[in-house]
Biotite code that builds the C-alpha atoms (Angstrom):
import biotite.structure as struc

atoms = struc.array([
    struc.Atom([156.352, 85.192, 114.819], chain_id="A", res_id=1, res_name="MET", atom_name="CA", element="C"),
    struc.Atom([155.198, 85.073, 118.438], chain_id="A", res_id=2, res_name="ARG", atom_name="CA", element="C"),
    struc.Atom([151.719, 86.525, 118.932], chain_id="A", res_id=3, res_name="VAL", atom_name="CA", element="C"),
    struc.Atom([150.223, 88.013, 122.085], chain_id="A", res_id=4, res_name="GLY", atom_name="CA", element="C"),
    struc.Atom([146.432, 88.388, 122.169], chain_id="A", res_id=5, res_name="VAL", atom_name="CA", element="C"),
    struc.Atom([144.876, 91.067, 124.371], chain_id="A", res_id=6, res_name="LEU", atom_name="CA", element="C"),
    struc.Atom([141.320, 90.290, 125.478], chain_id="A", res_id=7, res_name="VAL", atom_name="CA", element="C"),
    struc.Atom([138.638, 91.660, 127.780], chain_id="A", res_id=8, res_name="SER", atom_name="CA", element="C"),
    struc.Atom([135.611, 89.393, 127.481], chain_id="A", res_id=9, res_name="GLY", atom_name="CA", element="C"),
    struc.Atom([134.185, 86.378, 125.672], chain_id="A", res_id=10, res_name="GLN", atom_name="CA", element="C"),
    struc.Atom([137.282, 85.650, 123.613], chain_id="A", res_id=11, res_name="GLY", atom_name="CA", element="C"),
    struc.Atom([135.585, 84.484, 120.420], chain_id="A", res_id=12, res_name="THR", atom_name="CA", element="C"),
    struc.Atom([138.273, 86.094, 118.258], chain_id="A", res_id=13, res_name="ASN", atom_name="CA", element="C"),
    struc.Atom([140.920, 84.499, 120.461], chain_id="A", res_id=14, res_name="LEU", atom_name="CA", element="C"),
    struc.Atom([139.148, 81.173, 119.860], chain_id="A", res_id=15, res_name="GLN", atom_name="CA", element="C"),
    struc.Atom([139.312, 81.725, 116.107], chain_id="A", res_id=16, res_name="SER", atom_name="CA", element="C"),
    struc.Atom([143.090, 82.130, 116.403], chain_id="A", res_id=17, res_name="LEU", atom_name="CA", element="C"),
    struc.Atom([143.402, 79.068, 118.651], chain_id="A", res_id=18, res_name="ILE", atom_name="CA", element="C"),
    struc.Atom([141.378, 76.998, 116.173], chain_id="A", res_id=19, res_name="ASP", atom_name="CA", element="C"),
    struc.Atom([143.400, 78.288, 113.210], chain_id="A", res_id=20, res_name="ALA", atom_name="CA", element="C"),
    struc.Atom([146.676, 77.415, 114.922], chain_id="A", res_id=21, res_name="GLU", atom_name="CA", element="C"),
    struc.Atom([145.394, 73.918, 115.743], chain_id="A", res_id=22, res_name="ALA", atom_name="CA", element="C"),
    struc.Atom([144.457, 73.476, 112.078], chain_id="A", res_id=23, res_name="ALA", atom_name="CA", element="C"),
    struc.Atom([147.873, 74.657, 110.890], chain_id="A", res_id=24, res_name="GLY", atom_name="CA", element="C"),
    struc.Atom([146.329, 77.762, 109.336], chain_id="A", res_id=25, res_name="ALA", atom_name="CA", element="C"),
    struc.Atom([148.425, 80.428, 111.098], chain_id="A", res_id=26, res_name="LEU", atom_name="CA", element="C"),
    struc.Atom([151.538, 79.663, 109.069], chain_id="A", res_id=27, res_name="GLY", atom_name="CA", element="C"),
    struc.Atom([154.662, 80.846, 110.891], chain_id="A", res_id=28, res_name="PRO", atom_name="CA", element="C"),
    struc.Atom([152.618, 82.569, 113.629], chain_id="A", res_id=29, res_name="ALA", atom_name="CA", element="C"),
    struc.Atom([152.583, 81.015, 117.106], chain_id="A", res_id=30, res_name="THR", atom_name="CA", element="C"),
    struc.Atom([150.224, 82.048, 119.877], chain_id="A", res_id=31, res_name="LEU", atom_name="CA", element="C"),
    struc.Atom([152.464, 82.894, 122.837], chain_id="A", res_id=32, res_name="ALA", atom_name="CA", element="C"),
    struc.Atom([150.109, 84.371, 125.442], chain_id="A", res_id=33, res_name="VAL", atom_name="CA", element="C"),
    struc.Atom([146.622, 85.706, 126.060], chain_id="A", res_id=34, res_name="ALA", atom_name="CA", element="C"),
    struc.Atom([146.468, 88.757, 128.342], chain_id="A", res_id=35, res_name="ILE", atom_name="CA", element="C"),
    struc.Atom([143.246, 90.035, 129.889], chain_id="A", res_id=36, res_name="SER", atom_name="CA", element="C"),
    struc.Atom([142.694, 93.322, 131.676], chain_id="A", res_id=37, res_name="ASN", atom_name="CA", element="C"),
    struc.Atom([139.818, 91.668, 133.559], chain_id="A", res_id=38, res_name="LYS", atom_name="CA", element="C"),
    struc.Atom([139.994, 88.564, 135.759], chain_id="A", res_id=39, res_name="PRO", atom_name="CA", element="C"),
    struc.Atom([137.533, 85.714, 135.372], chain_id="A", res_id=40, res_name="GLY", atom_name="CA", element="C"),
    struc.Atom([136.440, 86.360, 131.786], chain_id="A", res_id=41, res_name="VAL", atom_name="CA", element="C"),
    struc.Atom([135.581, 83.483, 129.403], chain_id="A", res_id=42, res_name="PRO", atom_name="CA", element="C"),
    struc.Atom([138.565, 84.347, 127.175], chain_id="A", res_id=43, res_name="ALA", atom_name="CA", element="C"),
    struc.Atom([140.878, 83.149, 129.947], chain_id="A", res_id=44, res_name="LEU", atom_name="CA", element="C"),
    struc.Atom([139.016, 79.836, 130.094], chain_id="A", res_id=45, res_name="ASP", atom_name="CA", element="C"),
    struc.Atom([139.461, 79.449, 126.328], chain_id="A", res_id=46, res_name="ARG", atom_name="CA", element="C"),
    struc.Atom([143.213, 80.025, 126.708], chain_id="A", res_id=47, res_name="ALA", atom_name="CA", element="C"),
    struc.Atom([143.472, 77.529, 129.567], chain_id="A", res_id=48, res_name="ALA", atom_name="CA", element="C"),
    struc.Atom([141.570, 74.882, 127.609], chain_id="A", res_id=49, res_name="LYS", atom_name="CA", element="C"),
    struc.Atom([143.995, 75.359, 124.697], chain_id="A", res_id=50, res_name="ALA", atom_name="CA", element="C"),
    struc.Atom([146.980, 75.202, 127.079], chain_id="A", res_id=51, res_name="LYS", atom_name="CA", element="C"),
    struc.Atom([147.889, 78.748, 126.015], chain_id="A", res_id=52, res_name="LEU", atom_name="CA", element="C"),
    struc.Atom([149.654, 80.876, 128.628], chain_id="A", res_id=53, res_name="ALA", atom_name="CA", element="C"),
    struc.Atom([147.140, 83.294, 130.155], chain_id="A", res_id=54, res_name="ALA", atom_name="CA", element="C"),
    struc.Atom([147.929, 86.377, 132.206], chain_id="A", res_id=55, res_name="VAL", atom_name="CA", element="C"),
    struc.Atom([145.707, 88.918, 133.953], chain_id="A", res_id=56, res_name="VAL", atom_name="CA", element="C"),
    struc.Atom([146.972, 92.506, 134.000], chain_id="A", res_id=57, res_name="VAL", atom_name="CA", element="C"),
    struc.Atom([144.179, 94.402, 135.751], chain_id="A", res_id=58, res_name="PRO", atom_name="CA", element="C"),
    struc.Atom([143.631, 98.028, 134.813], chain_id="A", res_id=59, res_name="HIS", atom_name="CA", element="C"),
    struc.Atom([141.462, 98.836, 137.827], chain_id="A", res_id=60, res_name="ALA", atom_name="CA", element="C"),
    struc.Atom([143.120, 100.781, 140.605], chain_id="A", res_id=61, res_name="GLY", atom_name="CA", element="C"),
    struc.Atom([146.325, 101.635, 138.770], chain_id="A", res_id=62, res_name="VAL", atom_name="CA", element="C"),
    struc.Atom([147.378, 104.522, 136.546], chain_id="A", res_id=63, res_name="SER", atom_name="CA", element="C"),
    struc.Atom([147.233, 104.090, 132.789], chain_id="A", res_id=64, res_name="ARG", atom_name="CA", element="C"),
    struc.Atom([151.025, 104.361, 132.720], chain_id="A", res_id=65, res_name="GLU", atom_name="CA", element="C"),
    struc.Atom([151.460, 101.587, 135.301], chain_id="A", res_id=66, res_name="THR", atom_name="CA", element="C"),
    struc.Atom([148.920, 99.391, 133.516], chain_id="A", res_id=67, res_name="PHE", atom_name="CA", element="C"),
    struc.Atom([150.699, 99.767, 130.191], chain_id="A", res_id=68, res_name="GLU", atom_name="CA", element="C"),
    struc.Atom([154.118, 99.151, 131.777], chain_id="A", res_id=69, res_name="ASP", atom_name="CA", element="C"),
    struc.Atom([152.751, 95.896, 133.203], chain_id="A", res_id=70, res_name="GLN", atom_name="CA", element="C"),
    struc.Atom([151.331, 94.960, 129.789], chain_id="A", res_id=71, res_name="LEU", atom_name="CA", element="C"),
    struc.Atom([154.696, 95.585, 128.137], chain_id="A", res_id=72, res_name="VAL", atom_name="CA", element="C"),
    struc.Atom([156.428, 93.465, 130.779], chain_id="A", res_id=73, res_name="ALA", atom_name="CA", element="C"),
    struc.Atom([153.984, 90.584, 130.259], chain_id="A", res_id=74, res_name="ALA", atom_name="CA", element="C"),
    struc.Atom([154.388, 90.748, 126.476], chain_id="A", res_id=75, res_name="LEU", atom_name="CA", element="C"),
    struc.Atom([158.171, 90.922, 126.769], chain_id="A", res_id=76, res_name="ALA", atom_name="CA", element="C"),
    struc.Atom([158.307, 87.933, 129.121], chain_id="A", res_id=77, res_name="SER", atom_name="CA", element="C"),
    struc.Atom([156.606, 85.872, 126.402], chain_id="A", res_id=78, res_name="HIS", atom_name="CA", element="C"),
    struc.Atom([158.821, 87.363, 123.643], chain_id="A", res_id=79, res_name="ARG", atom_name="CA", element="C"),
    struc.Atom([155.802, 88.695, 121.745], chain_id="A", res_id=80, res_name="VAL", atom_name="CA", element="C"),
    struc.Atom([156.470, 90.180, 118.311], chain_id="A", res_id=81, res_name="GLU", atom_name="CA", element="C"),
    struc.Atom([152.887, 90.838, 117.146], chain_id="A", res_id=82, res_name="LEU", atom_name="CA", element="C"),
    struc.Atom([150.111, 92.128, 119.415], chain_id="A", res_id=83, res_name="VAL", atom_name="CA", element="C"),
    struc.Atom([146.504, 91.330, 118.457], chain_id="A", res_id=84, res_name="VAL", atom_name="CA", element="C"),
    struc.Atom([143.674, 93.274, 120.093], chain_id="A", res_id=85, res_name="LEU", atom_name="CA", element="C"),
    struc.Atom([140.776, 90.824, 120.110], chain_id="A", res_id=86, res_name="ALA", atom_name="CA", element="C"),
    struc.Atom([137.874, 92.432, 121.912], chain_id="A", res_id=87, res_name="GLY", atom_name="CA", element="C"),
    struc.Atom([140.295, 94.380, 124.105], chain_id="A", res_id=88, res_name="PHE", atom_name="CA", element="C"),
    struc.Atom([138.294, 97.213, 125.629], chain_id="A", res_id=89, res_name="MET", atom_name="CA", element="C"),
    struc.Atom([141.045, 99.619, 126.625], chain_id="A", res_id=90, res_name="ARG", atom_name="CA", element="C"),
    struc.Atom([142.423, 102.483, 124.558], chain_id="A", res_id=91, res_name="VAL", atom_name="CA", element="C"),
    struc.Atom([146.212, 102.261, 124.364], chain_id="A", res_id=92, res_name="LEU", atom_name="CA", element="C"),
    struc.Atom([148.296, 105.419, 124.533], chain_id="A", res_id=93, res_name="THR", atom_name="CA", element="C"),
    struc.Atom([150.930, 106.542, 122.039], chain_id="A", res_id=94, res_name="ALA", atom_name="CA", element="C"),
    struc.Atom([153.526, 105.627, 124.661], chain_id="A", res_id=95, res_name="ARG", atom_name="CA", element="C"),
    struc.Atom([152.495, 101.965, 124.395], chain_id="A", res_id=96, res_name="PHE", atom_name="CA", element="C"),
    struc.Atom([151.791, 101.911, 120.656], chain_id="A", res_id=97, res_name="VAL", atom_name="CA", element="C"),
    struc.Atom([155.170, 103.439, 119.806], chain_id="A", res_id=98, res_name="ASP", atom_name="CA", element="C"),
    struc.Atom([156.902, 100.434, 121.385], chain_id="A", res_id=99, res_name="ARG", atom_name="CA", element="C"),
    struc.Atom([155.372, 98.161, 118.732], chain_id="A", res_id=100, res_name="TYR", atom_name="CA", element="C"),
    struc.Atom([155.472, 100.066, 115.423], chain_id="A", res_id=101, res_name="PRO", atom_name="CA", element="C"),
    struc.Atom([153.252, 98.332, 112.849], chain_id="A", res_id=102, res_name="LEU", atom_name="CA", element="C"),
    struc.Atom([153.107, 95.349, 115.198], chain_id="A", res_id=103, res_name="ALA", atom_name="CA", element="C"),
    struc.Atom([149.719, 95.896, 116.857], chain_id="A", res_id=104, res_name="ILE", atom_name="CA", element="C"),
    struc.Atom([146.529, 95.009, 114.989], chain_id="A", res_id=105, res_name="ILE", atom_name="CA", element="C"),
    struc.Atom([142.891, 95.387, 115.934], chain_id="A", res_id=106, res_name="ASN", atom_name="CA", element="C"),
    struc.Atom([139.662, 93.958, 114.586], chain_id="A", res_id=107, res_name="THR", atom_name="CA", element="C"),
    struc.Atom([136.758, 96.403, 114.519], chain_id="A", res_id=108, res_name="HIS", atom_name="CA", element="C"),
    struc.Atom([133.113, 95.588, 113.715], chain_id="A", res_id=109, res_name="PRO", atom_name="CA", element="C"),
    struc.Atom([132.485, 98.205, 111.014], chain_id="A", res_id=110, res_name="SER", atom_name="CA", element="C"),
    struc.Atom([133.922, 99.436, 107.752], chain_id="A", res_id=111, res_name="LEU", atom_name="CA", element="C"),
    struc.Atom([136.199, 102.109, 109.163], chain_id="A", res_id=112, res_name="LEU", atom_name="CA", element="C"),
    struc.Atom([136.285, 105.071, 109.125], chain_id="A", res_id=113, res_name="PRO", atom_name="CA", element="C"),
    struc.Atom([132.524, 104.591, 109.638], chain_id="A", res_id=114, res_name="ALA", atom_name="CA", element="C"),
    struc.Atom([131.304, 103.852, 113.186], chain_id="A", res_id=115, res_name="PHE", atom_name="CA", element="C"),
    struc.Atom([134.485, 103.923, 115.273], chain_id="A", res_id=116, res_name="PRO", atom_name="CA", element="C"),
    struc.Atom([134.459, 103.297, 119.013], chain_id="A", res_id=117, res_name="GLY", atom_name="CA", element="C"),
    struc.Atom([132.047, 101.091, 120.920], chain_id="A", res_id=118, res_name="ILE", atom_name="CA", element="C"),
    struc.Atom([128.706, 99.608, 119.859], chain_id="A", res_id=119, res_name="ASP", atom_name="CA", element="C"),
    struc.Atom([129.515, 99.800, 116.139], chain_id="A", res_id=120, res_name="ALA", atom_name="CA", element="C"),
    struc.Atom([126.670, 97.463, 115.133], chain_id="A", res_id=121, res_name="ALA", atom_name="CA", element="C"),
    struc.Atom([124.159, 99.586, 117.031], chain_id="A", res_id=122, res_name="ALA", atom_name="CA", element="C"),
    struc.Atom([125.672, 102.711, 115.459], chain_id="A", res_id=123, res_name="GLN", atom_name="CA", element="C"),
    struc.Atom([125.201, 101.238, 111.973], chain_id="A", res_id=124, res_name="ALA", atom_name="CA", element="C"),
    struc.Atom([121.544, 100.373, 112.625], chain_id="A", res_id=125, res_name="ILE", atom_name="CA", element="C"),
    struc.Atom([120.794, 103.756, 114.196], chain_id="A", res_id=126, res_name="ALA", atom_name="CA", element="C"),
    struc.Atom([122.349, 105.525, 111.206], chain_id="A", res_id=127, res_name="TYR", atom_name="CA", element="C"),
    struc.Atom([120.290, 103.512, 108.751], chain_id="A", res_id=128, res_name="GLY", atom_name="CA", element="C"),
    struc.Atom([123.335, 102.024, 107.033], chain_id="A", res_id=129, res_name="ALA", atom_name="CA", element="C"),
    struc.Atom([122.601, 99.299, 104.476], chain_id="A", res_id=130, res_name="LYS", atom_name="CA", element="C"),
    struc.Atom([126.092, 97.821, 104.713], chain_id="A", res_id=131, res_name="VAL", atom_name="CA", element="C"),
    struc.Atom([128.623, 97.565, 107.515], chain_id="A", res_id=132, res_name="THR", atom_name="CA", element="C"),
    struc.Atom([131.357, 95.004, 108.015], chain_id="A", res_id=133, res_name="GLY", atom_name="CA", element="C"),
    struc.Atom([134.736, 94.193, 109.518], chain_id="A", res_id=134, res_name="VAL", atom_name="CA", element="C"),
    struc.Atom([137.993, 96.126, 109.465], chain_id="A", res_id=135, res_name="THR", atom_name="CA", element="C"),
    struc.Atom([141.359, 94.810, 110.582], chain_id="A", res_id=136, res_name="ILE", atom_name="CA", element="C"),
    struc.Atom([143.841, 97.627, 110.960], chain_id="A", res_id=137, res_name="HIS", atom_name="CA", element="C"),
    struc.Atom([147.195, 98.552, 112.414], chain_id="A", res_id=138, res_name="PHE", atom_name="CA", element="C"),
    struc.Atom([146.850, 100.382, 115.696], chain_id="A", res_id=139, res_name="VAL", atom_name="CA", element="C"),
    struc.Atom([148.177, 103.898, 116.106], chain_id="A", res_id=140, res_name="ASP", atom_name="CA", element="C"),
    struc.Atom([147.489, 106.530, 118.754], chain_id="A", res_id=141, res_name="ALA", atom_name="CA", element="C"),
    struc.Atom([144.122, 107.473, 117.222], chain_id="A", res_id=142, res_name="SER", atom_name="CA", element="C"),
    struc.Atom([140.803, 105.779, 117.996], chain_id="A", res_id=143, res_name="LEU", atom_name="CA", element="C"),
    struc.Atom([140.290, 103.049, 115.373], chain_id="A", res_id=144, res_name="ASP", atom_name="CA", element="C"),
    struc.Atom([142.212, 105.193, 112.888], chain_id="A", res_id=145, res_name="GLY", atom_name="CA", element="C"),
    struc.Atom([145.337, 103.231, 111.961], chain_id="A", res_id=146, res_name="GLY", atom_name="CA", element="C"),
    struc.Atom([146.165, 101.983, 108.440], chain_id="A", res_id=147, res_name="PRO", atom_name="CA", element="C"),
    struc.Atom([143.597, 99.487, 107.167], chain_id="A", res_id=148, res_name="ILE", atom_name="CA", element="C"),
    struc.Atom([144.884, 95.990, 106.420], chain_id="A", res_id=149, res_name="ILE", atom_name="CA", element="C"),
    struc.Atom([141.683, 94.193, 105.388], chain_id="A", res_id=150, res_name="ALA", atom_name="CA", element="C"),
    struc.Atom([137.959, 94.876, 105.156], chain_id="A", res_id=151, res_name="GLN", atom_name="CA", element="C"),
    struc.Atom([134.911, 92.821, 104.315], chain_id="A", res_id=152, res_name="GLU", atom_name="CA", element="C"),
    struc.Atom([131.326, 93.988, 104.083], chain_id="A", res_id=153, res_name="SER", atom_name="CA", element="C"),
    struc.Atom([128.305, 92.615, 105.938], chain_id="A", res_id=154, res_name="VAL", atom_name="CA", element="C"),
    struc.Atom([124.766, 93.640, 104.901], chain_id="A", res_id=155, res_name="PRO", atom_name="CA", element="C"),
    struc.Atom([122.484, 95.284, 107.436], chain_id="A", res_id=156, res_name="VAL", atom_name="CA", element="C"),
    struc.Atom([119.126, 93.505, 107.230], chain_id="A", res_id=157, res_name="LEU", atom_name="CA", element="C"),
    struc.Atom([115.756, 95.148, 107.864], chain_id="A", res_id=158, res_name="GLU", atom_name="CA", element="C"),
    struc.Atom([115.134, 92.672, 110.684], chain_id="A", res_id=159, res_name="THR", atom_name="CA", element="C"),
    struc.Atom([118.499, 93.230, 112.400], chain_id="A", res_id=160, res_name="ASP", atom_name="CA", element="C"),
    struc.Atom([118.884, 94.284, 115.972], chain_id="A", res_id=161, res_name="ASP", atom_name="CA", element="C"),
    struc.Atom([122.423, 95.025, 117.222], chain_id="A", res_id=162, res_name="PRO", atom_name="CA", element="C"),
    struc.Atom([122.922, 91.482, 118.579], chain_id="A", res_id=163, res_name="ALA", atom_name="CA", element="C"),
    struc.Atom([121.905, 89.778, 115.324], chain_id="A", res_id=164, res_name="ALA", atom_name="CA", element="C"),
    struc.Atom([124.077, 92.083, 113.236], chain_id="A", res_id=165, res_name="LEU", atom_name="CA", element="C"),
    struc.Atom([127.026, 91.685, 115.618], chain_id="A", res_id=166, res_name="GLN", atom_name="CA", element="C"),
    struc.Atom([126.741, 87.892, 115.395], chain_id="A", res_id=167, res_name="ALA", atom_name="CA", element="C"),
    struc.Atom([127.054, 87.996, 111.585], chain_id="A", res_id=168, res_name="ARG", atom_name="CA", element="C"),
    struc.Atom([129.921, 90.471, 111.812], chain_id="A", res_id=169, res_name="ILE", atom_name="CA", element="C"),
    struc.Atom([131.735, 88.122, 114.191], chain_id="A", res_id=170, res_name="GLN", atom_name="CA", element="C"),
    struc.Atom([131.481, 85.250, 111.718], chain_id="A", res_id=171, res_name="GLN", atom_name="CA", element="C"),
    struc.Atom([133.493, 87.346, 109.269], chain_id="A", res_id=172, res_name="VAL", atom_name="CA", element="C"),
    struc.Atom([135.947, 88.475, 111.956], chain_id="A", res_id=173, res_name="GLU", atom_name="CA", element="C"),
    struc.Atom([136.635, 84.872, 112.913], chain_id="A", res_id=174, res_name="HIS", atom_name="CA", element="C"),
    struc.Atom([137.654, 84.068, 109.333], chain_id="A", res_id=175, res_name="ARG", atom_name="CA", element="C"),
    struc.Atom([139.464, 87.294, 108.469], chain_id="A", res_id=176, res_name="LEU", atom_name="CA", element="C"),
    struc.Atom([141.583, 87.771, 111.605], chain_id="A", res_id=177, res_name="LEU", atom_name="CA", element="C"),
    struc.Atom([143.536, 84.480, 111.431], chain_id="A", res_id=178, res_name="PRO", atom_name="CA", element="C"),
    struc.Atom([144.215, 85.093, 107.737], chain_id="A", res_id=179, res_name="ASP", atom_name="CA", element="C"),
    struc.Atom([145.662, 88.550, 108.435], chain_id="A", res_id=180, res_name="VAL", atom_name="CA", element="C"),
    struc.Atom([147.820, 87.182, 111.267], chain_id="A", res_id=181, res_name="VAL", atom_name="CA", element="C"),
    struc.Atom([149.119, 84.451, 108.952], chain_id="A", res_id=182, res_name="ARG", atom_name="CA", element="C"),
    struc.Atom([149.937, 86.945, 106.189], chain_id="A", res_id=183, res_name="ARG", atom_name="CA", element="C"),
    struc.Atom([151.708, 89.321, 108.582], chain_id="A", res_id=184, res_name="LEU", atom_name="CA", element="C"),
    struc.Atom([153.757, 86.507, 110.104], chain_id="A", res_id=185, res_name="ALA", atom_name="CA", element="C"),
    struc.Atom([154.705, 85.301, 106.634], chain_id="A", res_id=186, res_name="ALA", atom_name="CA", element="C"),
    struc.Atom([155.924, 88.781, 105.656], chain_id="A", res_id=187, res_name="GLY", atom_name="CA", element="C"),
    struc.Atom([153.298, 89.067, 102.937], chain_id="A", res_id=188, res_name="GLN", atom_name="CA", element="C"),
    struc.Atom([152.081, 92.575, 103.852], chain_id="A", res_id=189, res_name="LEU", atom_name="CA", element="C"),
    struc.Atom([153.809, 95.951, 103.639], chain_id="A", res_id=190, res_name="ALA", atom_name="CA", element="C"),
    struc.Atom([152.580, 99.273, 105.014], chain_id="A", res_id=191, res_name="CYS", atom_name="CA", element="C"),
    struc.Atom([153.543, 102.410, 103.091], chain_id="A", res_id=192, res_name="GLU", atom_name="CA", element="C"),
    struc.Atom([152.066, 105.482, 104.734], chain_id="A", res_id=193, res_name="GLY", atom_name="CA", element="C"),
    struc.Atom([148.381, 104.642, 105.105], chain_id="A", res_id=194, res_name="ARG", atom_name="CA", element="C"),
    struc.Atom([148.344, 102.026, 102.372], chain_id="A", res_id=195, res_name="ARG", atom_name="CA", element="C"),
    struc.Atom([148.812, 98.344, 103.184], chain_id="A", res_id=196, res_name="VAL", atom_name="CA", element="C"),
    struc.Atom([149.615, 96.139, 100.204], chain_id="A", res_id=197, res_name="ARG", atom_name="CA", element="C"),
    struc.Atom([150.544, 92.558, 99.467], chain_id="A", res_id=198, res_name="ALA", atom_name="CA", element="C"),
    struc.Atom([154.254, 91.927, 98.973], chain_id="A", res_id=199, res_name="LYS", atom_name="CA", element="C"),
])
């Protein structure tokens, strides 16, 4: 299964996938391309260092429709079968999502449906939550609302600020995301309505 990774920033989740592939831990999944909506971000450097094809599809100055058409073209040119949103900071429309049914996944730094959207670690602290975590889910047209594939909890410590909590959340993301990609590529997961189960 050929995987395209959409990124916008540091690329630490992309790095976790690169490292897993190098270690033979992605099973039948192959990283085909990294696509950034922003030029010059560290994620692109990570891709280049790994000799992974890297493409910039800028969102600035173009319509959402044009941007998504260019994304689809870039994914198609690399024959991508599974799209992974790894710190990708653009909301995708139903028009895009419908082209890849149950073939787009996202990692989100909370236990959804709690704390969707941006700054989830800060949201958890502000709310006084004792536990947050990581969710990996299929992407649909809603905001962080698609069927949940995997979740793992992370405690919120009394001493946490958003950066400290986010760092611990990322440690879990970096372990969980490659495992989910491997299981999807191996055909080990089935989605029935909102329920995702092992096959």
